[in-house]
C-alpha positions in Angstrom: 171.2 7.8 -29.9 171.5 7.0 -26.2 174.6 5.3 -25.1 175.1 3.3 -21.9 177.8 1.3 -20.3 178.3 -1.5 -17.8 181.5 -0.8 -15.8 183.7 -3.4 -14.2 185.5 -1.4 -11.5 188.5 -2.5 -9.5 189.2 0.4 -7.1 191.0 1.0 -3.9 187.7 2.3 -2.6 186.3 -1.2 -2.4 187.6 -3.7 0.2 186.2 -7.2 0.7 183.2 -6.2 -1.4 182.4 -3.2 0.7 182.4 0.4 -0.3 184.9 2.3 1.9 185.8 5.3 -0.3 183.1 6.8 -2.5 185.4 9.5 -3.9 188.0 7.0 -5.0 185.5 4.8 -6.8 183.9 7.8 -8.5 187.3 8.9 -9.7 188.0 5.5 -11.2 184.6 5.4 -12.8 185.1 8.8 -14.4 188.5 7.8 -15.7 187.1 4.6 -17.2 184.2 6.4 -18.8 186.5 8.9 -20.4 188.7 6.1 -21.8 185.6 4.2 -23.1 184.2 7.4 -24.7 187.5 8.2 -26.4 187.9 4.6 -27.8 184.2 4.3 -28.9 183.5 7.8 -30.1 180.3 7.7 -28.1 179.0 9.8 -25.3 178.1 7.6 -22.3 175.2 9.0 -20.3 174.1 6.2 -18.1 174.9 2.7 -16.8 173.3 -0.5 -15.8 174.9 -2.0 -12.7 175.2 -5.5 -11.4 174.6 -5.8 -7.7 176.2 -8.4 -5.4 173.9 -11.1 -4.0 174.5 -10.1 -0.4 172.6 -6.9 -1.0 169.6 -8.6 -2.7 166.4 -10.3 -1.4 164.2 -12.3 -3.6 160.4 -12.5 -3.0 158.4 -15.0 -5.0 155.0 -13.8 -6.2 152.1 -15.2 -8.3 149.4 -13.0 -9.8 146.2 -14.3 -11.6 144.7 -11.9 -14.1 141.6 -11.8 -16.2 142.1 -10.6 -19.7 140.3 -7.3 -20.3 138.8 -8.7 -23.6 139.0 -12.5 -23.7 137.8 -12.5 -27.3 140.6 -10.2 -28.5 143.2 -12.2 -26.5 145.7 -11.2 -23.8 147.0 -7.7 -24.4 150.2 -5.9 -23.6 148.3 -3.8 -21.1 147.0 -7.0 -19.4 150.6 -8.2 -19.0 151.9 -4.8 -17.8 149.1 -4.6 -15.2 149.9 -8.1 -13.9 153.6 -7.2 -13.6 152.8 -4.0 -11.7 150.5 -6.0 -9.4 153.3 -8.4 -8.7 155.3 -5.6 -7.0 152.5 -5.0 -4.4 154.1 -6.8 -1.5 155.1 -5.9 2.0 158.5 -4.3 1.7 160.8 -4.0 4.8 161.8 -0.4 5.6 165.5 -1.1 4.8 164.7 -2.5 1.3 163.7 -1.1 -2.1 162.3 -2.7 -5.2 164.8 -2.7 -8.1 163.1 -5.1 -10.5 160.2 -7.5 -11.1 161.4 -10.6 -13.1 158.5 -12.2 -15.0 159.7 -15.7 -15.9 156.5 -17.7 -16.5 153.0 -17.2 -17.7 150.4 -19.9 -17.3 147.2 -19.7 -19.5 143.8 -20.8 -18.2 144.2 -24.2 -20.0 147.5 -24.8 -18.1 149.8 -24.1 -21.0 153.1 -22.4 -20.0 154.3 -19.6 -22.3 157.1 -17.0 -22.1 155.0 -14.4 -23.9 151.2 -14.5 -23.5 150.4 -11.5 -25.6 147.8 -12.4 -28.3 146.9 -15.7 -26.7 143.2 -16.4 -26.8 142.8 -17.1 -23.1 140.3 -15.6 -20.6 142.9 -15.4 -17.9 146.5 -16.1 -17.1 148.8 -16.5 -14.1 152.1 -14.6 -13.8 154.9 -16.2 -11.8 157.5 -13.7 -10.9 160.3 -12.7 -8.6 160.3 -9.3 -6.9 163.9 -8.2 -6.5 164.7 -6.0 -3.5 168.0 -4.3 -2.7 169.3 -2.8 0.5 168.6 0.9 0.7 171.9 1.8 2.3 173.8 0.2 -0.5 171.7 1.9 -3.1 172.3 5.3 -1.4 176.0 4.7 -1.6 175.8 3.7 -5.3 173.6 6.7 -6.1 176.1 9.0 -4.4 179.1 7.6 -6.3 177.4 7.8 -9.7 176.2 11.4 -9.0 179.9 12.3 -8.4 180.8 10.6 -11.6 178.0 12.5 -13.5 176.4 9.2 -14.6 172.7 8.2 -14.4 171.7 4.8 -13.3 169.3 2.8 -15.6 168.9 -0.2 -13.4 170.5 -2.8 -11.1 170.6 -6.5 -11.8 171.9 -9.3 -9.5 175.2 -10.7 -10.8 174.1 -14.3 -11.1 170.7 -13.4 -12.6 172.5 -11.5 -15.4 175.0 -14.4 -15.9 172.5 -17.2 -16.0 171.8 -17.0 -19.8 175.5 -17.3 -20.9 176.8 -19.5 -18.1 174.2 -22.3 -18.1 173.6 -24.6 -21.1 170.1 -25.6 -22.3 169.7 -28.5 -19.9 170.9 -26.5 -16.9 168.4 -23.7 -17.7 165.6 -26.2 -16.8 167.3 -27.8 -13.8 167.6 -26.9 -10.2 171.1 -25.5 -10.2 173.5 -23.3 -8.1 175.6 -20.9 -10.2 178.8 -20.2 -8.3 180.8 -17.3 -9.6 184.2 -17.2 -7.8 185.6 -13.8 -8.8 188.7 -11.9 -7.7 187.3 -10.6 -4.4 183.9 -12.2 -3.9 182.0 -15.5 -4.6 178.5 -14.9 -5.7 175.8 -17.6 -5.2 172.7 -17.8 -7.4 170.2 -20.6 -7.0 167.7 -21.3 -9.8 164.8 -23.8 -9.9 164.2 -24.0 -13.6 163.3 -20.4 -14.6 162.8 -19.3 -11.0 165.5 -17.2 -9.3 165.1 -18.4 -5.7 168.3 -17.3 -3.8 171.4 -15.2 -4.0 174.2 -14.2 -1.6 177.9 -13.2 -1.6 180.8 -14.8 0.2 183.6 -12.2 0.6 186.4 -14.4 -0.6 187.8 -15.0 -4.1 190.8 -15.6 -6.2 192.7 -12.6 -4.8 192.6 -14.2 -1.4 194.4 -17.2 -2.8 197.1 -14.9 -4.3 197.4 -13.1 -1.0 197.8 -16.3 0.9 200.6 -17.5 -1.3 202.4 -14.1 -1.0 202.0 -14.1 2.8 203.0 -17.7 3.5 205.9 -17.8 1.1 206.9 -14.2 1.8 207.0 -13.2 -1.8 205.6 -10.4 -3.9 201.9 -10.5 -5.0 203.0 -10.4 -8.6 205.0 -13.6 -8.2 202.3 -15.2 -6.2 199.7 -14.5 -8.9 202.1 -16.0 -11.5 202.7 -19.1 -9.5 199.0 -19.5 -8.9 198.3 -19.5 -12.6 201.3 -21.7 -13.5 200.8 -24.4 -10.8 197.1 -23.9 -10.0 195.7 -27.1 -8.6 192.9 -27.4 -6.0 193.9 -30.7 -4.4 197.4 -31.8 -3.4 196.3 -35.5 -3.9 196.3 -34.9 -7.7 200.0 -33.8 -7.9 201.8 -35.8 -10.6 205.3 -34.6 -10.0 206.3 -32.7 -6.9 208.7 -30.3 -8.7 211.0 -27.8 -7.2 210.0 -24.1 -7.6 212.5 -21.2 -7.4 211.1 -18.2 -5.7 212.7 -15.0 -7.0 211.2 -12.3 -4.8 211.4 -14.1 -1.4 212.1 -11.4 1.3 213.8 -13.6 3.9 216.6 -15.4 2.0 218.5 -12.9 -0.2 215.6 -12.8 -2.7 215.6 -16.4 -3.6 214.3 -19.7 -2.1 213.4 -23.1 -3.3 210.1 -24.9 -2.4 208.2 -28.0 -3.5 205.1 -27.5 -5.7 203.2 -29.4 -3.0 203.8 -26.6 -0.6 202.3 -24.1 -3.0 199.3 -26.3 -3.8 198.7 -26.9 -0.1 198.2 -23.1 0.3 195.8 -23.0 -2.6 193.9 -26.1 -1.4 193.3 -24.6 2.1 191.7 -21.4 0.7 189.5 -23.2 -1.9 188.3 -25.5 0.9 187.3 -22.5 3.0 185.4 -20.9 0.1 183.4 -24.0 -0.6 182.8 -24.7 3.1 181.4 -21.2 3.5 179.1 -21.7 0.5 178.0 -25.1 1.9 177.3 -23.5 5.3 175.2 -20.7 3.7 173.0 -22.9 1.5 172.5 -25.4 4.4 171.5 -22.7 6.8 169.1 -21.2 4.3 167.5 -24.7 3.9 168.0 -24.8 0.1 170.9 -27.3 -0.3 168.7 -30.4 -0.6 166.9 -28.7 -3.6 170.1 -28.2 -5.7 170.8 -30.9 -8.2 174.0 -29.5 -9.8 176.5 -26.8 -9.2 177.9 -24.8 -12.1 181.3 -23.2 -11.4 182.6 -20.0 -13.1 184.6 -16.9 -12.4 188.1 -15.6 -13.0 189.1 -16.5 -9.4 188.8 -20.3 -10.0 188.6 -21.4 -13.6 192.4 -21.5 -14.0 192.8 -23.8 -11.0 192.5 -27.4 -12.0 190.3 -29.9 -10.1 188.4 -27.0 -8.4 185.2 -28.8 -9.5 186.4 -32.0 -7.7 187.2 -30.0 -4.6 183.7 -28.5 -4.7 182.0 -31.8 -5.1 183.9 -33.3 -2.1 182.9 -30.4 0.2 179.4 -29.7 -1.1 178.4 -33.3 -1.8 176.6 -32.1 -4.9 177.8 -32.7 -8.5 180.0 -29.8 -9.6 181.1 -28.9 -13.1 183.0 -26.1 -14.8 180.6 -23.9 -16.8 180.2 -25.0 -20.5 177.5 -22.6 -21.7 177.9 -22.0 -25.4 179.0 -18.4 -25.0 181.7 -19.1 -22.4 184.4 -19.7 -25.0 183.8 -16.6 -27.1 183.7 -14.0 -24.3 186.9 -13.1 -22.4 186.5 -13.8 -18.7 187.1 -10.2 -17.7 184.2 -9.1 -19.9 181.7 -11.9 -19.2 179.8 -10.0 -16.5 179.4 -6.9 -18.7 178.4 -9.0 -21.7 175.9 -11.0 -19.6 174.3 -7.8 -18.3 173.9 -6.3 -21.8 172.5 -9.6 -23.1 170.1 -9.9 -20.1 168.7 -6.4 -20.5 168.3 -6.8 -24.3 166.5 -10.2 -23.9 163.9 -9.0 -21.4 160.6 -9.4 -23.3 158.6 -6.8 -21.4 161.1 -4.0 -20.6 162.3 -1.0 -22.5 165.9 0.2 -22.5 165.4 3.6 -20.9 167.6 6.3 -19.5 167.5 7.4 -15.9 166.8 10.9 -14.7 167.8 10.4 -11.1 167.5 13.6 -9.1 171.0 14.5 -7.8 169.8 16.7 -5.0 167.5 14.5 -2.9 167.8 10.9 -1.7 164.0 10.8 -1.3 163.6 11.9 -4.9 166.2 9.3 -5.9 164.2 6.5 -4.5 161.0 7.9 -5.9 162.6 8.1 -9.3 163.9 4.5 -9.0 160.3 3.5 -8.3 159.1 5.4 -11.3 161.8 3.7 -13.4 160.4 0.4 -12.5 157.0 1.5 -13.8 158.6 2.9 -17.0 160.3 -0.5 -17.6 157.0 -2.0 -18.6 154.6 -1.4 -21.4 151.9 1.1 -20.6 
């Protein structure tokens, strides 16, 4: 039996979402894999990876296809052929295809189906997104995982993987922006019904709030994180009682200092305002803000801060709500991305779970192999 893992890595080799030390990241991955193998009793050979939105480009494509035998119905080969045709687009030199996401099939009578195989239709139209990734980022990832002796099965944009557990049934059919504010990054994913239309990454998250508190109040990061969780509030105007807070690790007054809770919340509010302002600037610049009906907020960096949805609504001028997808409550926040990725891979109707045989000696062979993996994903 083949085993695979999705890794959530927090390593010193990553700063502000950028890879700065491949060897350090590879070391942390190897250590994490050994621990997982010891605990599970399984040998882990390969991994699926989520990829931040800033390294991803989405190209919409539509393919019309005649059924090879209209009397026998649409076959798996007809579908596979249409998916492979969907990838035939002009690809910039610095980009590489990592996936083709088929989200809608329209039969010749206009009926929309998720799986057309067996339908008695003379033709069908596939609506898909071709997912491209930056080659340089992929080279770095390939190098890291070679050093960790792991194969790569595939890469999936973070918000695309999360969509199925973060959004509820109504939101899955709406024009929504999924906003995942994590520890170090904020990932943006915009969906118009089933269509994945835009993704990007803002290099700020919950850790920046903690760092701000530690820096401004001159306390340890451990105490700053504790205070953030205990008094987390996104807007000073919602303070009920401006309590006194005793700082126990303050470095400028014999280790102790008393502040008002309003001083703490003012620090939190400033950084949250910046995060939402940068998101607002990004979607406005890209010309997609007017198409978004609702914003769904998730992520470890924000969910413990009360009224963050209200702060988001004020700045974005779009309705914002904390994610209430049915699986949110049963999956611990630190495991949601991993769980989302496994669920996403398992739910893809036209892909196989396959192992990678990435050549460890040649970058050219690596990219050729990735291309071949895309082919192997689909029924032949």
